[in-house]
A tleap script that builds the chain and sets N, CA, C and O, in Angstrom:
source leaprc.protein.ff14SB
mol = sequence {
  NMET PRO ILE TYR GLU TYR VAL CYS ASP SER
  CYS GLY GLU ARG ILE GLU VAL LEU GLN ARG
  LEU SER ASP PRO PRO PRO GLU SER CYS PRO
  ARG ASP ALA GLY THR LEU ILE ARG VAL LEU
  SER ALA HIE ASN VAL GLY GLY ASP GLY VAL
  ALA THR THR SER ILE SER SER GLU GLN PRO
  GLY MET SER CYS GLY THR CYS GLY LYS LEU
  GLY PRO GLY CYS CSER
}
set mol.1.N position { -1.015 3.278 -17.663 }
set mol.1.CA position { -0.219 3.586 -16.484 }
set mol.1.C position { -0.559 2.591 -15.374 }
set mol.1.O position { -1.727 2.271 -15.152 }
set mol.2.N position { 0.457 2.114 -14.690 }
set mol.2.CA position { 0.215 1.183 -13.590 }
set mol.2.C position { -0.322 1.889 -12.342 }
set mol.2.O position { -0.104 3.082 -12.133 }
set mol.3.N position { -1.023 1.118 -11.532 }
set mol.3.CA position { -1.489 1.603 -10.231 }
set mol.3.C position { -0.592 0.967 -9.181 }
set mol.3.O position { -0.499 -0.257 -9.090 }
set mol.4.N position { 0.062 1.800 -8.394 }
set mol.4.CA position { 0.929 1.313 -7.331 }
set mol.4.C position { 0.221 1.454 -5.993 }
set mol.4.O position { -0.522 2.408 -5.765 }
set mol.5.N position { 0.461 0.496 -5.121 }
set mol.5.CA position { -0.121 0.532 -3.785 }
set mol.5.C position { 0.999 0.822 -2.788 }
set mol.5.O position { 2.081 0.237 -2.853 }
set mol.6.N position { 0.713 1.733 -1.871 }
set mol.6.CA position { 1.680 2.122 -0.840 }
set mol.6.C position { 1.040 1.963 0.535 }
set mol.6.O position { -0.175 2.087 0.684 }
set mol.7.N position { 1.876 1.685 1.539 }
set mol.7.CA position { 1.412 1.619 2.922 }
set mol.7.C position { 2.304 2.531 3.759 }
set mol.7.O position { 3.521 2.566 3.577 }
set mol.8.N position { 1.680 3.271 4.679 }
set mol.8.CA position { 2.418 4.175 5.560 }
set mol.8.C position { 3.060 3.369 6.679 }
set mol.8.O position { 2.408 2.531 7.302 }
set mol.9.N position { 4.339 3.623 6.932 }
set mol.9.CA position { 5.037 2.867 7.974 }
set mol.9.C position { 4.677 3.309 9.387 }
set mol.9.O position { 5.039 2.627 10.345 }
set mol.10.N position { 3.973 4.435 9.546 }
set mol.10.CA position { 3.626 4.860 10.903 }
set mol.10.C position { 2.151 4.615 11.248 }
set mol.10.O position { 1.848 4.187 12.362 }
set mol.11.N position { 1.232 4.879 10.311 }
set mol.11.CA position { -0.193 4.716 10.656 }
set mol.11.C position { -0.857 3.527 9.967 }
set mol.11.O position { -1.977 3.159 10.321 }
set mol.12.N position { -0.178 2.915 8.980 }
set mol.12.CA position { -0.731 1.754 8.304 }
set mol.12.C position { -1.714 2.082 7.176 }
set mol.12.O position { -2.255 1.170 6.552 }
set mol.13.N position { -1.950 3.355 6.909 }
set mol.13.CA position { -2.852 3.776 5.829 }
set mol.13.C position { -2.362 3.209 4.502 }
set mol.13.O position { -1.170 3.265 4.199 }
set mol.14.N position { -3.296 2.658 3.704 }
set mol.14.CA position { -2.965 2.146 2.369 }
set mol.14.C position { -3.555 3.085 1.336 }
set mol.14.O position { -4.718 3.476 1.433 }
set mol.15.N position { -2.744 3.448 0.338 }
set mol.15.CA position { -3.236 4.288 -0.746 }
set mol.15.C position { -2.831 3.664 -2.078 }
set mol.15.O position { -1.841 2.936 -2.156 }
set mol.16.N position { -3.596 3.953 -3.115 }
set mol.16.CA position { -3.265 3.537 -4.469 }
set mol.16.C position { -2.983 4.791 -5.288 }
set mol.16.O position { -3.688 5.793 -5.173 }
set mol.17.N position { -1.941 4.723 -6.118 }
set mol.17.CA position { -1.531 5.881 -6.906 }
set mol.17.C position { -1.367 5.451 -8.357 }
set mol.17.O position { -0.618 4.522 -8.660 }
set mol.18.N position { -2.079 6.140 -9.255 }
set mol.18.CA position { -1.929 5.921 -10.689 }
set mol.18.C position { -0.776 6.801 -11.152 }
set mol.18.O position { -0.860 8.027 -11.094 }
set mol.19.N position { 0.316 6.158 -11.619 }
set mol.19.CA position { 1.480 6.947 -11.992 }
set mol.19.C position { 2.278 6.263 -13.097 }
set mol.19.O position { 2.228 5.043 -13.259 }
set mol.20.N position { 3.008 7.069 -13.845 }
set mol.20.CA position { 3.903 6.543 -14.872 }
set mol.20.C position { 5.098 5.880 -14.197 }
set mol.20.O position { 5.410 6.155 -13.038 }
set mol.21.N position { 5.761 4.999 -14.946 }
set mol.21.CA position { 6.965 4.359 -14.405 }
set mol.21.C position { 8.040 5.377 -14.080 }
set mol.21.O position { 8.830 5.171 -13.159 }
set mol.22.N position { 8.081 6.476 -14.825 }
set mol.22.CA position { 9.106 7.497 -14.615 }
set mol.22.C position { 8.758 8.484 -13.496 }
set mol.22.O position { 9.614 9.269 -13.091 }
set mol.23.N position { 7.517 8.460 -12.988 }
set mol.23.CA position { 7.114 9.379 -11.921 }
set mol.23.C position { 7.777 8.998 -10.599 }
set mol.23.O position { 7.949 7.813 -10.313 }
set mol.24.N position { 8.146 9.986 -9.799 }
set mol.24.CA position { 8.691 9.677 -8.473 }
set mol.24.C position { 7.573 9.170 -7.557 }
set mol.24.O position { 6.406 9.497 -7.770 }
set mol.25.N position { 7.918 8.381 -6.548 }
set mol.25.CA position { 6.894 7.911 -5.614 }
set mol.25.C position { 6.348 9.075 -4.790 }
set mol.25.O position { 6.997 10.116 -4.683 }
set mol.26.N position { 5.156 8.906 -4.207 }
set mol.26.CA position { 4.630 9.958 -3.336 }
set mol.26.C position { 5.611 10.221 -2.188 }
set mol.26.O position { 6.279 9.308 -1.704 }
set mol.27.N position { 5.683 11.469 -1.770 }
set mol.27.CA position { 6.665 11.836 -0.757 }
set mol.27.C position { 6.285 11.417 0.653 }
set mol.27.O position { 7.149 11.023 1.436 }
set mol.28.N position { 4.979 11.499 0.991 }
set mol.28.CA position { 4.580 11.157 2.353 }
set mol.28.C position { 3.105 10.785 2.410 }
set mol.28.O position { 2.350 11.040 1.471 }
set mol.29.N position { 2.710 10.184 3.515 }
set mol.29.CA position { 1.333 9.768 3.745 }
set mol.29.C position { 0.428 11.006 3.848 }
set mol.29.O position { 0.759 11.960 4.552 }
set mol.30.N position { -0.714 10.987 3.145 }
set mol.30.CA position { -1.622 12.131 3.237 }
set mol.30.C position { -2.299 12.258 4.603 }
set mol.30.O position { -2.810 13.324 4.945 }
set mol.31.N position { -2.304 11.177 5.380 }
set mol.31.CA position { -2.964 11.192 6.688 }
set mol.31.C position { -2.084 11.788 7.780 }
set mol.31.O position { -2.518 12.654 8.540 }
set mol.32.N position { -0.821 11.305 7.849 }
set mol.32.CA position { 0.034 11.757 8.963 }
set mol.32.C position { 1.460 12.113 8.547 }
set mol.32.O position { 2.332 12.282 9.399 }
set mol.33.N position { 1.701 12.227 7.231 }
set mol.33.CA position { 3.014 12.597 6.692 }
set mol.33.C position { 4.105 11.553 6.964 }
set mol.33.O position { 5.293 11.866 6.887 }
set mol.34.N position { 3.702 10.306 7.285 }
set mol.34.CA position { 4.674 9.235 7.477 }
set mol.34.C position { 5.286 8.788 6.155 }
set mol.34.O position { 4.855 9.222 5.086 }
set mol.35.N position { 6.280 7.930 6.230 }
set mol.35.CA position { 6.960 7.409 5.049 }
set mol.35.C position { 6.116 6.335 4.384 }
set mol.35.O position { 5.608 5.435 5.053 }
set mol.36.N position { 5.963 6.429 3.053 }
set mol.36.CA position { 5.199 5.442 2.302 }
set mol.36.C position { 6.128 4.391 1.716 }
set mol.36.O position { 7.197 4.713 1.198 }
set mol.37.N position { 5.713 3.129 1.802 }
set mol.37.CA position { 6.480 2.007 1.276 }
set mol.37.C position { 5.628 1.321 0.222 }
set mol.37.O position { 4.473 0.985 0.486 }
set mol.38.N position { 6.183 1.104 -0.979 }
set mol.38.CA position { 5.421 0.439 -2.035 }
set mol.38.C position { 5.294 -1.045 -1.726 }
set mol.38.O position { 6.266 -1.696 -1.343 }
set mol.39.N position { 4.085 -1.575 -1.895 }
set mol.39.CA position { 3.821 -2.989 -1.647 }
set mol.39.C position { 3.231 -3.618 -2.905 }
set mol.39.O position { 2.721 -2.920 -3.782 }
set mol.40.N position { 3.308 -4.932 -2.982 }
set mol.40.CA position { 2.694 -5.652 -4.088 }
set mol.40.C position { 1.185 -5.673 -3.910 }
set mol.40.O position { 0.688 -5.941 -2.816 }
set mol.41.N position { 0.465 -5.392 -4.975 }
set mol.41.CA position { -0.989 -5.521 -4.923 }
set mol.41.C position { -1.342 -6.997 -4.963 }
set mol.41.O position { -0.638 -7.786 -5.595 }
set mol.42.N position { -2.419 -7.377 -4.300 }
set mol.42.CA position { -2.757 -8.786 -4.156 }
set mol.42.C position { -3.609 -9.353 -5.273 }
set mol.42.O position { -3.686 -10.574 -5.411 }
set mol.43.N position { -4.249 -8.525 -6.072 }
set mol.43.CA position { -5.155 -9.051 -7.079 }
set mol.43.C position { -4.782 -8.561 -8.466 }
set mol.43.O position { -4.260 -7.462 -8.646 }
set mol.44.N position { -5.065 -9.403 -9.428 }
set mol.44.CA position { -4.944 -9.024 -10.823 }
set mol.44.C position { -6.072 -9.695 -11.580 }
set mol.44.O position { -6.770 -10.543 -11.024 }
set mol.45.N position { -6.261 -9.334 -12.821 }
set mol.45.CA position { -7.315 -9.946 -13.612 }
set mol.45.C position { -6.669 -10.915 -14.577 }
set mol.45.O position { -5.793 -10.546 -15.359 }
set mol.46.N position { -7.118 -12.177 -14.513 }
set mol.46.CA position { -6.587 -13.204 -15.395 }
set mol.46.C position { -7.112 -13.035 -16.807 }
set mol.46.O position { -7.945 -12.166 -17.062 }
set mol.47.N position { -6.635 -13.853 -17.723 }
set mol.47.CA position { -7.035 -13.784 -19.114 }
set mol.47.C position { -8.512 -14.005 -19.336 }
set mol.47.O position { -9.056 -13.558 -20.346 }
set mol.48.N position { -9.187 -14.694 -18.403 }
set mol.48.CA position { -10.617 -14.939 -18.559 }
set mol.48.C position { -11.457 -13.839 -17.919 }
set mol.48.O position { -12.682 -13.952 -17.867 }
set mol.49.N position { -10.816 -12.774 -17.430 }
set mol.49.CA position { -11.556 -11.656 -16.849 }
set mol.49.C position { -11.941 -11.851 -15.397 }
set mol.49.O position { -12.626 -11.007 -14.820 }
set mol.50.N position { -11.508 -12.957 -14.794 }
set mol.50.CA position { -11.833 -13.236 -13.400 }
set mol.50.C position { -10.677 -12.781 -12.521 }
set mol.50.O position { -9.516 -13.075 -12.806 }
set mol.51.N position { -11.003 -12.063 -11.454 }
set mol.51.CA position { -9.963 -11.610 -10.528 }
set mol.51.C position { -9.341 -12.811 -9.846 }
set mol.51.O position { -10.042 -13.715 -9.390 }
set mol.52.N position { -8.026 -12.813 -9.780 }
set mol.52.CA position { -7.304 -13.902 -9.128 }
set mol.52.C position { -6.347 -13.318 -8.114 }
set mol.52.O position { -5.949 -12.158 -8.225 }
set mol.53.N position { -5.976 -14.107 -7.133 }
set mol.53.CA position { -5.005 -13.667 -6.129 }
set mol.53.C position { -3.611 -13.919 -6.669 }
set mol.53.O position { -3.285 -15.040 -7.061 }
set mol.54.N position { -2.784 -12.878 -6.690 }
set mol.54.CA position { -1.427 -13.031 -7.204 }
set mol.54.C position { -0.454 -13.485 -6.124 }
set mol.54.O position { 0.611 -14.017 -6.436 }
set mol.55.N position { -0.805 -13.281 -4.864 }
set mol.55.CA position { 0.029 -13.732 -3.753 }
set mol.55.C position { -0.848 -14.551 -2.827 }
set mol.55.O position { -1.876 -14.069 -2.349 }
set mol.56.N position { -0.454 -15.765 -2.577 }
set mol.56.CA position { -1.247 -16.628 -1.720 }
set mol.56.C position { -0.883 -16.419 -0.265 }
set mol.56.O position { 0.296 -16.320 0.076 }
set mol.57.N position { -1.889 -16.351 0.595 }
set mol.57.CA position { -1.626 -16.203 2.026 }
set mol.57.C position { -1.092 -17.506 2.614 }
set mol.57.O position { -0.672 -17.543 3.770 }
set mol.58.N position { -1.109 -18.575 1.816 }
set mol.58.CA position { -0.598 -19.852 2.291 }
set mol.58.C position { 0.914 -19.978 2.108 }
set mol.58.O position { 1.513 -20.932 2.604 }
set mol.59.N position { 1.539 -19.034 1.408 }
set mol.59.CA position { 2.979 -19.080 1.225 }
set mol.59.C position { 3.660 -18.422 2.417 }
set mol.59.O position { 3.444 -17.237 2.669 }
set mol.60.N position { 4.481 -19.170 3.158 }
set mol.60.CA position { 5.151 -18.585 4.321 }
set mol.60.C position { 5.973 -17.363 3.941 }
set mol.60.O position { 6.684 -17.373 2.936 }
set mol.61.N position { 5.875 -16.319 4.743 }
set mol.61.CA position { 6.642 -15.116 4.527 }
set mol.61.C position { 6.066 -14.166 3.500 }
set mol.61.O position { 6.673 -13.137 3.203 }
set mol.62.N position { 4.895 -14.491 2.946 }
set mol.62.CA position { 4.290 -13.632 1.926 }
set mol.62.C position { 3.058 -12.952 2.516 }
set mol.62.O position { 2.250 -13.592 3.189 }
set mol.63.N position { 2.921 -11.674 2.265 }
set mol.63.CA position { 1.758 -10.921 2.717 }
set mol.63.C position { 0.613 -11.157 1.749 }
set mol.63.O position { 0.832 -11.263 0.542 }
set mol.64.N position { -0.612 -11.241 2.269 }
set mol.64.CA position { -1.753 -11.473 1.389 }
set mol.64.C position { -2.134 -10.207 0.643 }
set mol.64.O position { -2.860 -10.299 -0.347 }
set mol.65.N position { -1.686 -9.033 1.061 }
set mol.65.CA position { -2.000 -7.797 0.380 }
set mol.65.C position { -3.319 -7.189 0.800 }
set mol.65.O position { -3.599 -6.035 0.475 }
set mol.66.N position { -4.140 -7.947 1.520 }
set mol.66.CA position { -5.417 -7.425 1.979 }
set mol.66.C position { -5.282 -6.879 3.391 }
set mol.66.O position { -5.637 -5.733 3.667 }
set mol.67.N position { -4.761 -7.721 4.282 }
set mol.67.CA position { -4.631 -7.273 5.673 }
set mol.67.C position { -3.206 -6.827 5.993 }
set mol.67.O position { -2.979 -6.162 7.004 }
set mol.68.N position { -2.239 -7.190 5.135 }
set mol.68.CA position { -0.860 -6.779 5.350 }
set mol.68.C position { -0.084 -7.656 6.310 }
set mol.68.O position { 1.107 -7.433 6.528 }
set mol.69.N position { -0.750 -8.662 6.895 }
set mol.69.CA position { -0.051 -9.576 7.809 }
set mol.69.C position { 0.629 -10.676 7.004 }
set mol.69.O position { 0.322 -10.879 5.829 }
set mol.70.N position { 1.540 -11.371 7.636 }
set mol.70.CA position { 2.267 -12.432 6.975 }
set mol.70.C position { 1.767 -13.805 7.394 }
set mol.70.O position { 1.253 -13.994 8.497 }
set mol.71.N position { 1.931 -14.756 6.487 }
set mol.71.CA position { 1.710 -16.141 6.811 }
set mol.71.C position { 0.297 -16.649 6.615 }
set mol.71.O position { -0.591 -15.889 6.230 }
set mol.72.N position { 0.080 -17.945 6.882 }
set mol.72.CA position { -1.217 -18.588 6.683 }
set mol.72.C position { -2.302 -17.972 7.577 }
set mol.72.O position { -2.048 -17.596 8.722 }
set mol.73.N position { -3.495 -17.882 7.031 }
set mol.73.CA position { -4.616 -17.385 7.808 }
set mol.73.C position { -4.481 -15.936 8.216 }
set mol.73.O position { -4.956 -15.540 9.281 }
set mol.74.N position { -3.837 -15.140 7.380 }
set mol.74.CA position { -3.517 -13.773 7.769 }
set mol.74.C position { -4.726 -12.849 7.798 }
set mol.74.O position { -4.672 -11.811 8.458 }
set mol.75.N position { -5.800 -13.179 7.120 }
set mol.75.CA position { -6.939 -12.259 7.129 }
set mol.75.C position { -7.806 -12.570 8.309 }
set mol.75.O position { -8.828 -11.914 8.514 }
savepdb mol mol.pdb
quit
């Protein structure tokens, strides 16, 4: 089962949810009941077992997935 990452649009809380592809998304943020938006996770494990960044913070308009900001030097 994949792990999906969500961010709350009101408080910024990030949560990870282990769910089947057929499962509905979480209904609301556990902290303040805000709307959750699914985001791309920033890391994956490459074939050699080393964690790699799947989204580069150097790509304009792309979030690094760690701090949630856009653009170069976002962390």
